[in-house]
TORLODREN-104687 format. One record per residue: x, y, z of N, C-alpha, C in turn. Coordinates in steps of 0.1 Angstrom, whole numbers, padded with zeros to 4 digits, always signed. Example, Ala and Ser with C-alpha at 12.3 -4.5 7.8 and 13.67 -1.06 7.14 Angstrom:
+0132-0057+0078+0123-0045+0078+0132-0033+0078 +0128-0022+0071+0137-0011+0071+0129+0000+0079 
end
This chain:
+0009-0012+0000+0000+0000+0000+0009+0012+0000 +0006+0022-0009+0015+0034-0009+0013+0042+0003 +0023+0050+0007+0021+0059+0019+0011+0069+0016 +0004+0074+0027-0006+0084+0025+0000+0097+0019 -0008+0104+0011-0004+0117+0005-0005+0128+0016 +0001+0139+0013+0000+0151+0022-0014+0155+0023 -0022+0154+0013-0036+0158+0013-0043+0148+0023 -0041+0136+0022-0047+0126+0031-0043+0128+0045 -0030+0131+0047-0025+0133+0061-0032+0145+0067 -0034+0156+0059-0041+0168+0065-0055+0165+0069 -0062+0158+0060-0076+0154+0063-0077+0145+0075 -0067+0136+0076-0067+0127+0087-0065+0135+0100 -0056+0145+0100-0054+0153+0111-0067+0160+0115 -0074+0166+0106-0086+0173+0109-0097+0163+0115 -0098+0151+0109-0107+0141+0114-0103+0138+0129 -0090+0136+0131-0086+0134+0145-0090+0145+0154 -0089+0158+0149-0093+0169+0158-0108+0168+0161 -0116+0165+0151-0131+0164+0153-0134+0153+0163 -0128+0142+0161-0131+0130+0170-0127+0134+0184 -0116+0142+0186-0112+0146+0199-0120+0157+0206 -0124+0167+0198-0130+0179+0204-0145+0179+0201 -0150+0172+0191-0164+0172+0187-0169+0158+0184 -0167+0149+0193-0170+0135+0190-0184+0132+0188 -0193+0140+0192-0208+0138+0191-0214+0145+0179 -0206+0152+0172-0211+0160+0160-0210+0151+0148 -0221+0144+0145-0222+0134+0135-0220+0141+0121 -0225+0153+0119-0224+0160+0106-0210+0163+0103 -0202+0169+0113-0188+0172+0110-0180+0159+0107 -0183+0149+0115-0176+0136+0113-0179+0131+0099 -0191+0131+0094-0195+0126+0081-0188+0134+0070 -0187+0147+0071-0181+0155+0061-0166+0152+0061 -0159+0151+0072-0145+0149+0073-0142+0135+0067 -0151+0125+0070-0148+0112+0065-0150+0111+0049 -0160+0119+0045-0161+0120+0030-0149+0127+0024 -0144+0137+0031-0131+0143+0026-0120+0134+0026 -0119+0125+0036-0108+0116+0036-0109+0106+0025 -0121+0101+0022-0123+0092+0011-0120+0099-0003 -0124+0112-0003-0121+0120-0016-0106+0122-0018 -0099+0124-0007-0084+0126-0008-0078+0113-0013 -0082+0102-0008-0077+0089-0012-0080+0087-0027 -0093+0090-0031-0097+0088-0044-0089+0097-0054 -0087+0109-0050-0080+0118-0058-0065+0114-0061 -0059+0108-0051-0045+0103-0053-0045+0091-0062 -0055+0083-0061-0055+0071-0069-0060+0073-0084 -0071+0082-0085-0077+0083-0098-0079+0098-0102 -0073+0107-0094-0075+0122-0097-0090+0125-0099 -0098+0120-0090-0112+0121-0091-0117+0135-0086 -0117+0144-0096-0122+0158-0093-0136+0158-0088 -0144+0149-0093-0159+0148-0089-0160+0145-0075 -0152+0136-0070-0152+0133-0055-0149+0145-0047 -0139+0152-0051-0135+0164-0043-0146+0174-0043 -0153+0176-0055-0164+0186-0056-0175+0182-0047 -0178+0169-0047-0189+0164-0038-0186+0167-0023 -0174+0165-0019-0170+0168-0006-0172+0183-0003 -0168+0191-0012-0169+0206-0010-0184+0210-0009 -0192+0204-0018-0206+0208-0017-0213+0204-0004 -0209+0192+0001-0214+0188+0014-0209+0197+0025 -0197+0201+0024-0191+0210+0035-0198+0223+0034 -0201+0228+0022-0209+0241+0021-0222+0240+0028 -0229+0228+0026-0242+0226+0032-0241+0227+0047 -0230+0221+0053-0228+0221+0067-0227+0236+0072 -0220+0244+0064-0218+0258+0068-0230+0266+0069 -0241+0262+0063-0254+0269+0064-0259+0270+0079 -0255+0260+0087-0260+0261+0100-0249+0264+0111 -0236+0265+0106-0226+0267+0116-0228+0280+0123 -0223+0281+0135-0224+0293+0143-0212+0302+0144 -0201+0297+0139-0188+0304+0140-0180+0302+0128 -0174+0312+0122-0165+0311+0111-0152+0307+0116 -0149+0294+0117-0137+0290+0123-0133+0277+0117 -0120+0274+0117-0117+0260+0114-0108+0258+0102 -0113+0249+0093-0104+0245+0082-0112+0247+0069 -0105+0253+0059-0111+0255+0046-0107+0244+0036 -0116+0242+0026-0112+0232+0016-0105+0238+0005 -0097+0230-0002-0090+0234-0014-0094+0225-0025 -0092+0229-0038-0095+0221-0049-0083+0220-0059 -0086+0215-0070-0076+0214-0081-0063+0208-0077 -0064+0197-0070-0052+0189-0067-0045+0194-0055 -0049+0205-0049-0042+0210-0037-0048+0203-0025 -0042+0205-0013-0047+0199-0001-0062+0202+0001 -0069+0193+0006-0083+0195+0009-0086+0204+0020 -0076+0205+0029-0078+0214+0040-0066+0224+0041 -0070+0236+0045-0059+0246+0047-0063+0253+0060 -0053+0254+0069-0056+0261+0082-0060+0275+0079 -0070+0280+0085-0073+0294+0083-0087+0298+0086 -0091+0309+0080-0104+0316+0082-0113+0313+0071 -0121+0302+0071-0129+0299+0060-0142+0306+0061 -0151+0304+0051-0164+0309+0051-0174+0300+0044 -0176+0300+0031-0186+0292+0025-0183+0277+0026 -0171+0274+0021-0167+0260+0021-0158+0256+0033 -0164+0256+0045-0157+0254+0057-0165+0247+0067 -0159+0242+0077-0165+0236+0089-0158+0240+0101 -0166+0242+0112-0160+0246+0124-0151+0235+0130 -0140+0238+0136-0131+0228+0140-0126+0230+0154 -0133+0237+0162-0130+0238+0176-0117+0244+0179 -0106+0236+0181-0093+0241+0186-0084+0246+0175 -0088+0244+0162-0079+0249+0152-0077+0264+0152 -0065+0269+0149-0062+0283+0150-0060+0289+0136 -0061+0302+0136-0058+0309+0123-0043+0311+0122 -0038+0311+0110-0023+0313+0108-0019+0326+0114 -0007+0326+0120-0002+0338+0126+0005+0346+0115 +0005+0359+0117+0013+0369+0110+0014+0381+0118 +0023+0390+0114+0026+0402+0122+0023+0415+0115 +0018+0425+0122+0016+0438+0116+0029+0445+0115 +0030+0455+0107+0043+0462+0106+0047+0468+0120 +0060+0467+0122+0066+0472+0135+0062+0464+0147 +0056+0452+0145+0051+0444+0156+0039+0449+0163 +0031+0458+0156+0019+0464+0162+0009+0453+0167 +0002+0456+0178-0007+0446+0183-0021+0448+0176 -0023+0459+0170-0036+0462+0164-0035+0471+0152 -0042+0467+0142-0043+0476+0130-0057+0483+0131 -0057+0496+0131-0069+0504+0132-0072+0510+0118 -0084+0508+0113-0088+0513+0100-0099+0523+0102 -0097+0535+0099-0107+0546+0100-0113+0547+0086 -0126+0546+0085-0133+0546+0072-0143+0558+0072 -0141+0567+0062-0149+0579+0060-0158+0576+0048 -0171+0575+0050-0180+0573+0039-0185+0586+0033 -0183+0587+0020-0189+0599+0012-0199+0593+0003 -0212+0595+0007-0223+0590-0001-0233+0601-0006 -0231+0612+0000-0240+0623-0001-0240+0628-0016 -0252+0628-0022-0253+0632-0036-0255+0620-0045 -0253+0608-0039-0254+0596-0047-0266+0587-0042 -0273+0592-0032-0284+0585-0026-0296+0585-0036 -0306+0577-0033-0318+0576-0041-0325+0590-0042 -0329+0592-0055-0336+0605-0057-0344+0603-0070 -0357+0607-0070-0365+0605-0083-0359+0613-0094 -0351+0624-0091-0345+0631-0102-0335+0623-0110 -0329+0613-0103-0319+0604-0109-0326+0591-0114 -0339+0591-0115-0346+0579-0120-0351+0569-0110 -0349+0572-0097-0353+0562-0087-0368+0563-0085 -0374+0552-0081-0389+0551-0079-0393+0560-0067 -0385+0560-0056-0388+0567-0044-0376+0575-0039 -0378+0584-0030-0366+0592-0025-0359+0583-0015 -0347+0587-0011-0338+0579-0002-0345+0576+0011 -0346+0563+0015-0353+0559+0027-0345+0561+0040 -0331+0562+0039-0323+0563+0051-0323+0578+0055 -0329+0581+0066-0331+0595+0070-0329+0596+0085 -0324+0607+0090-0322+0608+0104-0335+0607+0113 -0346+0610+0107-0359+0609+0114-0366+0596+0111 -0360+0588+0103-0366+0575+0099-0379+0576+0091 -0379+0587+0083-0390+0589+0074-0387+0583+0060 -0394+0573+0057-0392+0566+0044-0404+0567+0036 -0404+0576+0026-0415+0579+0018-0417+0569+0007 -0428+0563+0005-0431+0553-0006-0440+0560-0016 -0436+0572-0020-0442+0580-0030-0432+0586-0039 -0435+0587-0052-0425+0593-0061-0424+0608-0060 -0419+0613-0049-0418+0627-0046-0403+0630-0042 -0399+0642-0043-0386+0646-0038-0387+0649-0023 -0378+0644-0015-0377+0647-0001-0366+0658+0000 -0370+0670-0002-0360+0681-0002-0353+0683+0012 -0360+0680+0022-0354+0681+0036-0343+0671+0038 -0345+0659+0034-0335+0649+0035-0323+0651+0026 -0327+0656+0014-0316+0660+0004-0307+0670+0010 -0313+0680+0017-0304+0691+0023-0296+0685+0035 -0302+0675+0042-0295+0669+0053-0283+0662+0048 -0284+0655+0037-0272+0648+0031-0262+0659+0026 -0267+0670+0020-0258+0680+0015-0250+0686+0027 -0255+0686+0039-0248+0691+0050-0234+0683+0052 -0235+0670+0049-0222+0663+0050-0212+0668+0041 -0215+0672+0029-0205+0678+0019-0201+0692+0024 -0211+0700+0027-0208+0714+0030-0200+0716+0043 -0203+0708+0054-0197+0711+0067-0191+0698+0073 -0198+0687+0072-0194+0675+0079-0180+0669+0074 -0179+0668+0061-0166+0662+0055-0154+0671+0059 -0155+0685+0057-0144+0693+0061-0140+0691+0075 -0150+0690+0084-0146+0688+0098-0138+0675+0100 -0143+0664+0094-0137+0651+0096-0123+0652+0090 -0121+0657+0078-0107+0657+0072-0098+0667+0080 -0103+0677+0086-0095+0686+0094-0090+0679+0107 -0099+0671+0113-0095+0663+0125-0085+0653+0121 -0087+0646+0111-0077+0635+0107-0063+0642+0104 -0063+0653+0098-0051+0660+0095-0044+0665+0108 -0052+0669+0117-0046+0674+0130-0040+0663+0138 -0044+0651+0136-0038+0639+0143-0028+0632+0134 -0027+0636+0122-0018+0630+0113-0022+0615+0109 -0035+0613+0109-0040+0599+0106-0045+0598+0092 -0042+0587+0086-0047+0584+0072-0058+0574+0072 -0068+0577+0065-0081+0570+0065-0083+0564+0051 -0093+0555+0050-0099+0550+0038-0112+0558+0035 -0113+0564+0024-0125+0571+0021-0133+0562+0011 -0144+0557+0016-0153+0549+0007-0162+0559+0000 -0159+0562-0012-0166+0572-0020-0175+0566-0030 -0187+0571-0030-0196+0568-0042-0192+0577-0053 -0190+0571-0065-0184+0579-0076-0192+0591-0079 -0206+0590-0080-0214+0601-0083-0213+0612-0072 -0212+0608-0060-0210+0618-0049-0198+0626-0051 -0187+0620-0055-0174+0627-0058-0175+0636-0070 -0183+0631-0080-0185+0639-0092-0192+0652-0089 -0202+0651-0080-0210+0662-0076-0204+0671-0065 -0194+0667-0059-0187+0675-0049-0172+0676-0053 -0169+0683-0063-0155+0683-0068-0145+0689-0057 -0150+0698-0048-0142+0703-0038-0137+0692-0028 -0146+0683-0025-0143+0671-0017-0133+0662-0024 -0136+0660-0037-0127+0651-0045-0113+0657-0045 -0112+0670-0047-0098+0676-0047-0091+0675-0034 -0099+0677-0023-0092+0676-0010-0087+0661-0008 -0095+0651-0012-0091+0638-0010-0078+0635-0019 -0079+0640-0031-0068+0638-0041-0055+0644-0035 -0056+0655-0028-0044+0662-0023-0039+0657-0009 -0046+0646-0004-0043+0641+0009-0037+0627+0008 -0032+0621+0019-0027+0608+0018-0038+0597+0019 -0050+0601+0020-0061+0591+0022-0063+0583+0010 -0066+0570+0012-0070+0561+0002-0084+0562-0002 -0087+0561-0015-0101+0560-0020-0105+0546-0023 -0115+0541-0017-0121+0528-0019-0135+0530-0026 -0138+0523-0037-0150+0525-0044-0162+0520-0035 -0172+0529-0034-0185+0526-0027-0196+0525-0037 -0192+0521-0050-0201+0520-0061-0203+0533-0068 -0209+0532-0079-0211+0544-0087-0221+0553-0079 -0232+0547-0075-0242+0554-0066-0243+0546-0053 -0250+0552-0043-0252+0545-0031-0264+0537-0033 -0262+0525-0040-0273+0517-0044-0269+0502-0043 -0280+0494-0041-0278+0479-0040-0274+0473-0053 -0267+0462-0052-0263+0455-0064-0270+0441-0066 -0277+0436-0056-0282+0423-0055-0291+0419-0067 -0298+0430-0072-0308+0427-0082-0302+0428-0097 -0290+0432-0098-0284+0434-0111-0280+0421-0118 -0282+0420-0131-0277+0409-0139-0262+0411-0140 -0255+0400-0144-0240+0400-0144-0235+0412-0153 -0240+0413-0165-0235+0424-0174-0237+0437-0168 -0249+0439-0162-0252+0452-0156-0243+0455-0144 -0240+0445-0136-0232+0447-0124-0217+0450-0128 -0212+0443-0138-0199+0445-0143-0198+0459-0148 -0208+0464-0156-0207+0477-0161-0208+0488-0150 -0216+0485-0140-0217+0493-0128-0203+0495-0121 -0196+0484-0119-0183+0484-0113-0173+0492-0122 -0173+0490-0135-0164+0497-0144-0167+0512-0144 -0180+0515-0144-0184+0529-0144-0179+0536-0131 -0180+0529-0120-0175+0535-0107-0160+0537-0108 -0152+0527-0113-0138+0529-0114-0134+0540-0123 -0140+0541-0134-0136+0552-0144-0139+0565-0138 -0151+0567-0131-0155+0580-0126-0145+0584-0114 -0142+0575-0105-0133+0578-0094-0119+0581-0099 -0115+0574-0109-0101+0577-0114-0101+0591-0120 -0112+0595-0126-0113+0608-0132-0113+0619-0121 -0121+0616-0111-0123+0626-0100-0111+0628-0091 -0104+0616-0088-0093+0616-0078-0080+0616-0085 -0079+0609-0096-0066+0608-0103-0060+0594-0101 -0065+0585-0093-0061+0571-0092-0073+0562-0092 -0071+0550-0096-0082+0541-0096-0083+0534-0082 -0095+0531-0078-0096+0524-0065-0092+0509-0066 -0087+0503-0056-0083+0489-0056-0092+0482-0045 -0100+0489-0038-0109+0483-0028-0124+0486-0031 -0133+0478-0026-0147+0480-0029-0155+0478-0017 -0165+0486-0015-0176+0484-0005-0189+0486-0012 -0198+0476-0011-0211+0477-0017-0220+0484-0007 -0232+0488-0011-0243+0492-0002-0249+0479+0004 -0242+0472+0011-0247+0461+0020-0251+0449+0012 -0261+0450+0003-0267+0438-0004-0260+0436-0017 -0252+0425-0018-0245+0422-0030-0251+0410-0037 -0245+0407-0048-0249+0395-0055-0240+0383-0052 -0243+0371-0057-0234+0360-0054-0222+0360-0064 -0222+0370-0073-0211+0371-0083-0202+0383-0080 -0206+0392-0070-0199+0404-0069-0184+0402-0067 -0180+0393-0058-0165+0392-0055-0158+0387-0068 -0164+0378-0075-0157+0373-0087-0155+0385-0097 -0165+0393-0099-0164+0404-0108-0154+0414-0103 -0153+0416-0090-0143+0426-0085-0129+0420-0088 -0127+0407-0085-0114+0402-0088-0110+0403-0103 -0120+0400-0111-0118+0401-0126-0115+0415-0131 -0120+0425-0123-0118+0439-0127-0106+0445-0120 -0098+0437-0114-0085+0442-0109-0085+0447-0095 -0095+0444-0087-0095+0449-0073-0087+0439-0065 -0080+0445-0055-0072+0437-0045-0080+0432-0034 -0090+0441-0029-0097+0437-0017-0112+0441-0018 -0120+0435-0009-0134+0439-0007-0136+0441+0008 -0145+0450+0011-0149+0453+0025-0163+0446+0028 -0169+0439+0018-0182+0434+0020-0182+0421+0028 -0178+0422+0041-0177+0411+0049-0177+0416+0064 -0183+0408+0073-0183+0412+0087-0180+0401+0096 -0172+0391+0090-0171+0378+0097-0159+0377+0106 -0150+0386+0107-0138+0385+0115-0132+0398+0118 -0122+0398+0127-0114+0410+0131-0100+0409+0125 -0099+0404+0113-0086+0403+0106-0089+0399+0091 -0079+0403+0083-0081+0400+0068-0079+0385+0065 -0084+0381+0054-0082+0367+0049-0084+0367+0034 -0081+0356+0028-0082+0354+0013-0096+0348+0010 -0102+0353+0000-0114+0346-0006-0109+0341-0020 -0108+0328-0021-0104+0322-0033-0115+0313-0039 -0127+0317-0038-0138+0309-0043-0139+0310-0058 -0133+0320-0064-0134+0322-0078-0120+0319-0085 -0119+0322-0098-0107+0319-0105-0095+0328-0101 -0099+0340-0096-0089+0349-0091-0091+0352-0076 -0081+0352-0068-0082+0354-0053-0085+0369-0050 -0091+0371-0039-0094+0385-0034-0092+0386-0019 -0085+0396-0015-0083+0398-0001-0096+0403+0005 -0101+0398+0016-0112+0403+0023-0107+0410+0036 -0111+0423+0036-0107+0432+0048-0120+0435+0055 -0124+0427+0065-0138+0428+0070-0141+0442+0076 -0153+0446+0075-0158+0459+0080-0165+0456+0093 -0171+0466+0099-0178+0464+0112-0190+0473+0112 -0202+0468+0116-0214+0476+0117-0216+0482+0131 -0211+0474+0141-0214+0478+0155-0207+0491+0159 -0195+0494+0154-0188+0506+0157-0191+0517+0147 -0199+0515+0138-0202+0525+0127-0211+0536+0133 -0209+0548+0128-0217+0559+0133-0232+0559+0128 -0234+0549+0118-0248+0547+0114-0257+0543+0126 -0250+0538+0136-0258+0535+0148-0265+0547+0154 -0261+0559+0151-0269+0571+0155-0282+0571+0148 -0283+0566+0136-0296+0566+0128-0304+0554+0129 -0299+0543+0135-0306+0530+0135-0314+0529+0148 -0322+0519+0148-0330+0517+0160-0327+0503+0166 -0323+0501+0178-0321+0512+0188-0308+0520+0185 -0309+0533+0187-0297+0541+0183-0288+0544+0196 -0276+0548+0192-0267+0552+0203-0267+0567+0205 -0266+0571+0217-0262+0585+0220-0247+0587+0217 -0242+0598+0214-0228+0600+0211-0219+0594+0222 -0222+0596+0234-0213+0591+0245-0214+0576+0245 -0225+0570+0242-0226+0555+0242-0217+0550+0230 -0218+0557+0219-0210+0552+0207-0195+0553+0211 -0191+0564+0217-0177+0565+0220-0173+0554+0230 -0181+0552+0240-0178+0542+0250-0177+0528+0244 -0186+0525+0235-0186+0512+0228-0173+0511+0219 -0170+0522+0212-0158+0521+0203-0145+0519+0211 -0144+0526+0223-0133+0524+0231-0132+0510+0237 -0143+0505+0241-0143+0491+0246-0139+0481+0235 -0144+0483+0223-0140+0474+0212-0125+0475+0210 -0120+0488+0210-0106+0490+0208-0098+0483+0219 -0102+0484+0231-0094+0478+0242-0094+0463+0242 -0105+0457+0238-0106+0443+0238-0097+0437+0226 -0098+0443+0215-0090+0439+0203-0075+0441+0206 -0072+0452+0213-0058+0455+0216-0053+0444+0225 -0061+0440+0235-0056+0429+0244-0054+0416+0236 -0064+0413+0228-0062+0401+0219-0050+0401+0210 -0047+0414+0206-0036+0416+0197-0023+0412+0202 -0022+0410+0215-0009+0405+0221-0006+0391+0217 -0016+0383+0213-0014+0369+0210-0017+0366+0195 -0025+0374+0188-0029+0371+0175-0032+0384+0167 -0030+0384+0154-0033+0397+0147-0048+0401+0147 -0050+0414+0150-0064+0419+0151-0064+0432+0144 -0076+0436+0139-0078+0449+0133-0092+0454+0137 -0093+0467+0138-0106+0473+0142-0110+0483+0131 -0122+0483+0128-0128+0492+0118-0137+0502+0125 -0135+0515+0122-0144+0526+0127-0149+0533+0115 -0162+0531+0112-0167+0538+0100-0176+0550+0104 -0174+0561+0097-0181+0573+0100-0186+0579+0086 -0197+0587+0088-0203+0594+0076-0203+0609+0078 -0200+0616+0067-0199+0631+0069-0212+0637+0073 -0223+0632+0069-0236+0638+0074-0240+0634+0088 -0233+0624+0094-0237+0619+0107-0227+0624+0117 -0215+0618+0117-0205+0622+0127-0200+0637+0125 -0202+0642+0113-0198+0656+0110-0206+0667+0117 -0217+0663+0123-0226+0673+0130-0218+0678+0143 -0220+0691+0146-0212+0697+0157-0215+0690+0171 -0226+0684+0173-0229+0677+0185-0223+0663+0186 -0217+0658+0175-0211+0645+0175-0196+0645+0172 -0191+0655+0165-0178+0654+0160-0168+0653+0172 -0171+0659+0183-0162+0659+0195-0159+0644+0199 -0169+0636+0198-0167+0622+0202-0158+0614+0192 -0159+0618+0180-0149+0612+0170-0135+0617+0174 -0134+0630+0177-0121+0635+0181-0116+0628+0193 -0125+0625+0203-0121+0619+0215-0116+0605+0212 -0122+0598+0203-0117+0584+0200-0104+0585+0193 -0102+0594+0183-0089+0595+0177-0078+0598+0187 -0081+0607+0196-0071+0610+0207-0068+0598+0215 -0078+0590+0219-0076+0578+0227-0068+0568+0220 -0071+0565+0207-0064+0555+0199-0050+0560+0196 -0048+0573+0194-0035+0578+0190-0025+0578+0201 -0029+0577+0214-0020+0577+0225-0015+0563+0229 -0021+0552+0223-0017+0539+0227-0006+0534+0218 +0004+0527+0225+0015+0522+0217+0012+0510+0209 +0020+0507+0199+0018+0495+0191+0005+0494+0184 +0000+0505+0179-0012+0505+0171-0008+0511+0157 -0012+0503+0147-0009+0507+0133-0022+0513+0127 -0022+0526+0125-0034+0533+0120-0031+0534+0105 -0039+0527+0097-0035+0526+0082-0048+0525+0074 -0047+0530+0061-0058+0527+0052-0059+0513+0049 -0071+0509+0044-0073+0494+0042-0065+0489+0030 -0061+0497+0021-0053+0492+0010-0039+0488+0015 -0034+0496+0025-0021+0492+0031-0023+0479+0039 -0034+0478+0046-0036+0465+0054-0037+0453+0044 -0045+0455+0033-0046+0444+0024-0033+0440+0017 -0025+0450+0014-0012+0448+0007-0003+0441+0017 -0003+0446+0030+0006+0439+0040+0002+0425+0042 -0011+0422+0043-0015+0408+0045-0011+0400+0033 -0013+0405+0021-0010+0397+0009+0005+0394+0008 +0013+0403+0013+0027+0402+0012+0033+0392+0022 +0027+0392+0034+0032+0383+0045+0025+0369+0045 +0014+0369+0038+0006+0356+0037+0001+0355+0023 +0010+0353+0014+0006+0353+0000-0004+0341-0004 -0012+0344-0013-0021+0333-0018-0013+0323-0026 -0015+0310-0024-0008+0300-0031-0016+0296-0044 -0011+0302-0055-0017+0300-0067-0018+0285-0071 -0030+0281-0075-0033+0267-0079-0037+0258-0068 -0035+0263-0055-0038+0254-0044-0052+0255-0040 -0058+0267-0042-0072+0269-0037-0080+0278-0045 -0083+0274-0057-0091+0282-0066-0104+0275-0069 -0114+0283-0073-0127+0277-0077-0134+0269-0066 -0132+0274-0053-0140+0267-0044-0136+0268-0029 -0128+0277-0025-0126+0278-0011-0123+0292-0006 -0126+0294+0006-0122+0307+0013-0113+0303+0024 -0101+0308+0024-0091+0304+0034-0082+0316+0036 -0073+0315+0046-0063+0325+0048-0049+0318+0044 
end
């Protein structure tokens, strides 16, 4: 009998982990045993079909998993399992750990400040939308084809006063942020586009408009992505390499982004560290975002008061900072010019920047630098995990 292959050995190790830590989990055991059989079959007969069957079964398991943890599957002759941060094609593995890497300078925490510029790109019947923008500070969502002039002016406040305050604060602390800009918003606010272009801040595409993509057909979504890239490149002078959707994406969004030359996506909330998404033919770095520390919590129900938001952000920072002594961690703090830029809230943003800026071993960086650093210290292994796995 030939010795077991490396693929078989890895699967055997995972099966041993399950039997040790989750012996009563019959579904995990069944998936791992299928994987073991598939590994043996692939060595003997190069049975791609067996590997795909294992992957599909693993994906089904993931529909009920409670934690994104464990071992990701690989295809195309590579090892069936890769230690890391999986997502769709993964199963929870209890004690398995994420691969270690270090932030620049040995920092314990990477802090990403995200400034959203959406104002002027929101829904408006003037731009062909059926209804006016439903996201409103007062929660007034009109289901009639009329203009909401009051909400339009509230958004315009972000351009006129909010964004300058935010950029002034960042400059005073010497901090560099990621600006998630809707292309149309930057077209309509050239003064903001110029300020961003003249700053060290990174521009990440937030779509052409502040609009959902889930309903788009593939050709339409690809054209939408290309239109955003061309517009931002014209407004800022550089093309974006990161992408943030308006929350609802399609099942092909990441593939299209990779095919269109993007390095990373923010459309993920599954971890406090970056990882690779290699489910498509081209890999994409995932730099997860966060909703709980976002200033949109001022507008959501239940909403935060400014002091509650600051306390929550500090507590999040402190916890991740402590965890960062043992494993790489990052924190996202997302703000909007029309929200945090109000005079009654901007002080709390300043207080957080001051708090974070005084702590040692914190790397405050735009997401593009975070994605590039991760990709450089933990490069994607070409050919080992394409067309079917998410792993780090």
